[in-house]
C-alpha positions in Angstrom: -147.0 -30.6 126.1 -144.1 -30.4 123.7 -145.1 -33.8 122.2 -148.6 -32.5 121.6 -147.4 -29.3 119.8 -145.0 -31.4 117.7 -147.8 -33.8 116.8 -150.1 -30.9 115.9 -147.5 -29.4 113.5 -146.9 -32.8 111.8 -150.7 -33.2 111.3 -151.0 -29.7 109.9 -148.1 -30.4 107.5 -149.6 -33.6 106.3 -152.9 -31.8 105.5 -151.0 -29.1 103.7 -149.1 -31.6 101.6 -152.3 -33.6 100.8 -154.1 -30.4 99.6 -154.7 -30.2 95.9 -152.1 -28.3 93.9 -154.6 -25.6 93.1 -155.1 -25.0 96.8 -151.4 -24.7 97.4 -151.0 -22.3 94.5 -153.9 -20.2 95.8 -152.3 -20.0 99.2 -149.0 -19.0 97.6 -150.7 -16.4 95.4 -152.3 -14.9 98.5 -148.9 -13.8 99.6 -148.4 -11.6 96.6 -148.1 -8.0 97.7 -149.6 -5.0 95.8 -147.4 -2.3 94.5 -148.8 0.2 96.9 -150.3 -0.1 100.4 -153.3 2.2 99.6 -156.6 0.3 99.2 -158.4 0.9 95.9 -160.3 4.2 96.0 -158.6 5.5 99.1 -157.6 9.2 98.7 -154.6 8.9 101.0 -152.2 10.4 98.5 -154.4 13.2 97.2 -152.8 16.7 97.4 -153.9 19.0 100.2 -153.2 22.4 101.6 -150.0 21.2 103.3 -147.0 20.9 101.1 -145.7 17.4 100.4 -143.5 15.5 97.9 -140.6 17.9 98.7 -137.4 17.1 96.9 -134.2 19.0 96.4 -132.1 18.6 93.2 -128.7 19.9 92.3 -128.0 23.0 90.2 -125.4 22.7 87.4 -123.0 24.1 89.9 -124.1 22.1 92.9 -121.9 23.8 95.4 -123.6 27.2 94.8 -127.2 26.3 94.2 -130.1 23.8 94.2 -133.8 23.7 93.3 -136.7 22.4 95.2 -140.0 20.9 93.9 -143.1 20.2 96.0 -146.8 19.7 95.7 -150.1 21.1 97.1 -153.7 21.1 96.1 -155.0 23.6 93.4 -155.7 26.3 96.0 -151.9 27.2 96.1 -150.3 29.2 93.3 -146.8 30.7 93.3 -146.0 29.9 96.9 -142.8 30.8 98.7 -139.6 29.0 99.6 -137.7 30.4 102.6 -134.0 29.7 103.2 -131.4 30.7 105.8 -128.0 29.6 107.1 -128.6 27.0 109.7 -127.9 27.9 113.3 -128.4 26.4 116.8 -131.3 28.7 117.7 -135.0 28.2 116.7 -134.9 31.9 115.9 -134.0 31.2 112.2 -132.8 34.2 110.2 -132.1 36.3 108.3 -134.5 34.6 105.9 -134.4 34.9 102.1 -137.6 34.4 100.2 -138.0 32.9 96.7 -141.3 32.8 94.8 -142.0 29.5 93.0 -143.4 28.8 89.6 -146.4 26.4 89.5 -147.8 23.8 87.1 -151.0 21.8 87.3 -151.3 18.0 87.1 -154.5 15.9 86.8 -154.2 12.4 88.1 -156.3 9.6 89.6 -156.1 11.5 92.9 -157.5 14.7 91.4 -156.0 18.1 90.5 -152.7 19.1 92.1 -150.3 22.0 91.7 -146.5 21.3 91.5 -144.1 24.1 92.4 -140.5 24.8 91.7 -138.1 27.3 93.3 -134.5 27.7 92.2 -132.0 28.8 94.9 -128.8 30.5 93.7 -125.8 32.3 95.2 -125.2 29.8 98.0 -121.9 29.1 99.7 -120.1 25.8 99.4 -120.0 23.3 102.3 -122.6 25.4 104.2 -125.5 24.0 106.2 -128.8 25.7 105.2 -132.4 25.3 106.4 -135.3 25.8 104.0 -139.0 25.3 104.1 -141.8 25.6 101.5 -145.3 27.1 101.6 -148.7 25.6 101.3 -152.1 27.1 101.8 -151.9 28.8 105.2 -149.2 26.4 106.1 -145.5 25.6 105.8 -143.4 22.4 105.7 -140.9 21.5 108.3 -137.5 23.3 108.2 -135.3 21.0 106.2 -131.6 21.0 106.8 -129.3 20.6 103.7 -125.6 21.0 103.4 -124.3 22.3 100.0 -121.4 20.3 98.5 -117.9 21.6 99.2 -115.6 23.2 96.7 -113.4 20.9 94.6 -110.6 19.2 96.5 -112.6 18.0 99.5 -113.9 14.5 100.0 -117.4 13.9 98.6 -119.9 11.1 99.5 -122.7 10.0 97.1 -125.4 7.4 97.4 -126.5 5.4 94.3 -129.6 3.3 94.0 -130.8 1.0 91.2 -134.5 0.6 90.3 -136.9 1.1 93.2 -140.1 0.7 91.2 -142.2 -1.7 93.2 -143.5 -1.9 96.7 -141.7 1.3 97.7 -143.1 1.6 101.2 -143.0 -2.1 102.2 -139.6 -3.0 100.7 -137.6 -0.1 99.3 -137.9 2.1 102.4 -135.6 -0.2 104.4 -132.9 0.1 101.7 -133.1 3.9 101.9 -132.8 3.8 105.7 -129.9 1.4 105.5 -128.1 3.7 103.1 -128.6 6.7 105.2 -127.3 4.9 108.3 -124.2 3.7 106.3 -123.4 7.1 104.9 -125.0 9.9 106.9 -122.5 12.3 105.4 -123.8 11.8 101.8 -124.8 15.1 100.1 -126.1 13.6 96.8 -128.3 10.7 96.0 -128.3 9.1 92.5 -131.3 7.0 91.2 -130.9 5.0 88.0 -134.6 5.2 86.8 -137.8 3.3 87.2 -138.6 4.9 90.5 -142.2 3.8 90.1 -143.9 1.1 88.0 -147.3 2.4 86.6 -148.2 4.4 83.6 -150.0 7.8 83.7 -153.5 7.6 85.0 -152.6 5.0 87.6 -149.4 6.0 89.2 -150.0 8.9 91.5 -150.3 6.6 94.5 -147.0 5.0 93.5 -145.3 8.4 93.4 -146.7 9.1 96.8 -145.2 5.9 98.2 -141.8 6.7 96.5 -141.7 9.9 98.5 -142.9 8.1 101.7 -140.1 5.5 101.2 -137.3 8.1 100.5 -138.5 10.3 103.4 -135.9 12.9 104.6 -133.4 11.7 102.0 -135.3 13.5 99.2 -135.4 16.7 101.3 -131.9 16.8 102.8 -129.7 15.4 100.1 -129.5 16.5 96.5 -131.5 13.9 94.5 -130.3 13.3 90.9 -132.6 10.8 89.1 -132.3 9.2 85.6 -135.5 8.5 83.9 -136.5 4.9 83.3 -138.9 3.3 80.8 -141.6 3.1 83.6 -141.6 6.9 83.8 -142.9 6.7 80.2 -146.2 5.1 79.2 -147.4 3.3 76.2 -150.0 5.3 74.2 -152.2 3.3 71.8 -150.8 0.1 73.2 -151.0 -3.0 71.1 -152.0 -1.0 68.0 -150.0 0.1 64.9 -149.9 3.6 66.5 -148.3 2.4 69.7 -145.6 4.8 71.0 -143.7 5.9 74.1 -145.0 9.1 75.7 -143.3 10.9 78.6 -145.4 10.5 81.8 -146.9 13.7 83.1 -145.4 13.3 86.6 -141.8 13.4 85.5 -141.5 17.1 84.4 -143.2 18.4 87.5 -141.9 16.0 90.2 -138.2 17.0 90.0 -136.7 20.5 89.5 -133.8 19.3 87.3 -131.1 21.5 85.8 -132.2 23.1 82.5 -129.1 22.1 80.5 -130.2 18.9 78.7 -129.8 17.6 75.2 -132.0 19.1 72.4 -135.3 17.2 72.2 -134.9 15.6 75.6 -134.4 18.6 77.8 -136.8 17.4 80.4 -135.0 14.1 80.9 -131.2 14.7 80.4 -128.9 17.1 82.3 -125.5 17.4 83.8 -124.1 18.9 87.0 -120.7 19.4 88.7 -120.2 18.4 92.3 -116.8 18.9 93.8 -114.3 16.8 91.8 -116.7 15.0 89.4 -119.0 15.9 86.5 -122.2 13.7 86.3 -124.1 13.4 83.0 -127.6 11.9 83.1 -129.0 10.3 79.9 -132.4 9.1 78.8 -132.0 5.6 77.6 -135.7 5.0 76.8 -135.8 8.0 74.4 -132.5 6.9 72.8 -133.8 3.4 72.2 -137.4 4.1 71.3 -137.8 7.7 70.2 -134.7 8.2 68.0 -132.8 10.7 70.2 -129.5 8.6 70.5 -127.6 10.8 68.1 -128.7 14.1 69.7 -127.8 12.7 73.2 -124.4 11.5 71.9 -123.5 14.9 70.5 -124.6 16.6 73.7 -122.7 14.1 75.9 -119.6 14.5 73.8 -119.7 18.3 74.5 -120.5 17.8 78.2 -117.6 15.4 78.7 -115.1 17.3 76.6 -115.7 20.4 78.7 -115.3 18.6 82.0 -112.8 20.5 84.2 -112.7 17.8 86.9 -110.6 14.7 87.3 -113.6 12.3 87.4 -116.7 11.7 85.3 -119.8 9.6 85.9 -122.6 8.8 83.4 -126.0 7.8 84.9 -128.7 6.1 82.9 -131.4 3.5 83.2 -130.8 0.9 80.5 -127.4 -0.8 80.6 -124.8 -0.7 77.8 -124.1 -4.3 78.7 -127.2 -6.1 79.9 -126.9 -8.8 82.6 -130.4 -10.2 81.8 -131.0 -12.7 79.1 -132.3 -11.4 75.7 -131.7 -7.7 76.2 -129.4 -6.0 73.7 -129.6 -2.2 73.8 -128.2 -1.7 70.3 -128.7 2.1 69.9 -126.9 2.7 73.2 -124.0 0.4 72.3 -123.6 1.8 68.7 -124.2 5.5 69.3 -123.6 6.4 73.0 -121.0 3.9 74.1 -118.3 5.2 71.7 -118.6 8.6 73.4 -118.2 7.0 76.9 -115.1 5.2 75.7 -113.6 8.1 73.9 -113.7 10.3 77.1 -112.7 7.4 79.3 -115.7 7.9 81.7 -114.8 6.5 85.1 -118.2 5.0 86.2 -121.3 4.2 84.3 -124.2 3.7 86.8 -127.3 1.8 85.5 -130.4 -0.1 86.5 -133.2 -1.7 84.5 -132.2 -5.4 84.7 -133.0 -6.1 88.4 -129.8 -8.0 89.1 -126.3 -7.0 90.1 -123.4 -7.1 87.7 -120.1 -5.2 87.1 -117.7 -5.3 84.2 -115.0 -3.2 82.6 -113.3 -2.9 79.2 -110.7 -5.6 79.1 -107.8 -4.8 81.4 -108.3 -1.1 81.4 -109.1 0.4 84.8 -112.0 2.5 83.4 -114.8 2.7 82.5 -116.5 0.5 85.1 -120.1 -0.4 84.2 -122.4 -1.3 87.1 -126.0 -2.6 87.1 -127.8 -2.8 90.4 -131.3 -2.9 92.0 -132.7 -1.5 95.2 -136.3 -2.7 94.9 -137.8 -6.1 95.4 -138.4 -7.1 91.8 -135.6 -9.5 91.0 -134.7 -11.0 87.6 -132.3 -13.8 86.7 -128.8 -13.4 85.2 -127.9 -14.5 81.7 -125.1 -17.0 81.1 -123.2 -14.2 79.2 -123.4 -12.0 82.3 -121.9 -14.8 84.5 -119.1 -15.1 82.0 -118.3 -11.4 81.5 -119.2 -9.7 84.8 -117.8 -10.1 88.3 -119.2 -10.0 90.8 -122.8 -10.8 89.8 -125.8 -11.3 91.9 -129.5 -12.3 92.0 -132.2 -12.0 94.7 -130.5 -9.2 96.5 -131.5 -5.6 97.3 -128.6 -3.2 97.3 -127.4 0.3 97.8 -124.0 1.8 96.8 -121.8 4.4 98.5 -119.2 6.4 96.5 -116.5 8.5 98.1 -114.5 10.8 95.8 -111.5 13.2 96.2 -109.1 14.5 93.5 -106.9 11.3 93.6 -109.3 8.6 94.7 -112.7 7.2 93.8 -114.0 4.4 96.1 -117.0 2.4 95.2 -118.9 0.0 97.5 -122.1 -2.0 97.1 -123.8 -3.2 100.2 -126.9 -5.4 100.7 -129.9 -4.1 102.5 -128.6 -5.7 105.7 -125.3 -3.9 105.4 -123.1 -6.6 104.1 -120.4 -5.7 101.6 -121.1 -7.2 98.2 -118.6 -5.4 95.9 -115.9 -2.8 96.3 -113.1 -1.3 94.4 -111.0 1.9 94.3 -109.7 4.0 91.4 -106.6 6.1 91.9 -105.5 8.9 89.7 -101.8 10.0 89.5 -100.9 13.7 89.0 -100.3 13.0 85.3 -103.9 11.6 84.9 -103.1 7.9 84.8 -105.6 5.7 86.6 -105.4 2.4 88.3 -108.1 0.1 89.8 -107.6 -2.0 92.9 -110.2 -4.6 93.9 -111.3 -4.4 97.6 -112.1 -8.0 98.4 -111.9 -8.0 102.2 -115.2 -8.6 103.9 -117.1 -9.3 100.7 -119.8 -12.0 100.9 -120.1 -14.7 98.3 -122.1 -13.9 95.1 -125.7 -14.7 95.6 -128.0 -16.7 93.3 -131.7 -17.1 93.3 -132.8 -20.2 95.2 -136.4 -20.2 93.8 -137.5 -22.1 90.8 -140.4 -19.6 90.2 -142.0 -16.6 91.7 -145.2 -16.6 93.7 -147.0 -15.8 90.5 -145.5 -18.8 88.8 -142.9 -16.9 86.6 -139.7 -18.9 86.0 -137.9 -15.9 84.3 -137.9 -13.9 87.5 -136.7 -14.6 91.1 -139.1 -12.4 93.0 -141.9 -9.9 92.0 
C-alpha cells in the first residue's frame, strides 16, 4: 500500500515537471489571494441599522478622555454613546449619555453615516464600559481602561502596514499581539491600513475592522495616515495630484490639534510618561506641507512635559527599500526630530524590517516594520546601516514605558523575538541604550526569487 502511494506521488510529480511552463505559471497564479474575501458585487460590508466599525481614539490628554467613531446606514443621525464605570453586575450604571455628530459618506457599498462622540472628564486608570447606538439597536458593551497618570508603567502596541489581505493574514498578527500584551491600552498603526483608492476601498475598510476586532474598540487606536489612504486624482495626466481619501476623516475620531493645512491627518497626545506626535508623510512629500508640519512638530516637542517622546509616521526618514529617498522628510522634518532628541521614530511603508540610530547616540532609534503580508526586499544600504534587518516576516511590536525605562520588542507573528532593546533615563536626563539579544532569532531573508505574480522586486504580495 505504501509503495503504491509513493509510486502515485512520483508519477504525479513527473507529470507536473513535464507540464509546459505556462501551465505551471497558471497554477502558481491561481494561488494569488484577493485583497478582500468579499466576492465582487456582494454587499456584505454595506452599512446597516446596527452600529459597526467602532473604534476608540485617544484625546490629547488620554488619561482623561477619548473619542469613539462608528458607522450606520443613513437612517441614523446624531445617535447616542452611553458610558459608565465598569462593574461586576450586568446592571450597568449610572450611565452618562453623549450625543454624537454625524457625517455622510458615499462609497461602492452605498450611503453610510459616520458618527463621532467625544468623552471627556474621565478618571485615569479606570475601567469603563461604553456602547454606541444604531437604529433601534445598540452595540455590545465595550470595556476600555483609561491610561494611568504619569509615573505608572504603560504598554503600547505598534504595527507597521496592514494594507493587504487584512482578514486572511493581518488578523492573526493582531490576535498574536493581543495575546502577547493583553495589558496594552494604546495601539499605534504606521499607515497604509488599507490598499485601495476611494470608490473601491469600502470593503477593505470593512475587513480592516474585521481583522482588528476588539482591539479597535477596547484599546485607544492611534493611526498615522499612509499614501494608500490618499488616492490619485487625474492619474497619468498633467493634472495628477494626491487627494485625501474620503474614508479617513470619518473613520477615526482623532484629536483636533494638528498642523495647519493638515489638521485631519496630524495630531499629538500625551499618555502617561510619553508624548506621541503623528505626522503625515504623504502630504509632506507630495503636497508641500513639510514646513508647516516641521514648525508644528517643533512646538509640540518643545512643549513636551514628559521624559519620553515618540514620532509616528508612514514614510521612513531612512528607507530600507532600494530606490526610495524621502528628501523632504530628511531635509525639513528630520532636523526637528534630531534637535529635540526624539526617543523613537516608528514608521512603515517599506514592507521590511530595519532599525538604526544616529551613530553612537542612544537616541533617536528609527524603526521600519510591517504587519501585513506584502513583503519587499531590503537594499544593500539598509543591510549596511541597519541592524537587525528582515524580509518575509510579519511582525508586531510591544513597548513598555515608565519614567526611567523604555523597552522595545519586535516579535514575529508566531511570537518569536526578532529585536529588542531598552532605553534608560537617569534623573539628570541622560539616556543610555542596552541591546537585548537573548532569545532573538536570526535575521530573516526572503527565500523566493519572485512572487507568485512573477515580480522579482518583492518577496510576497
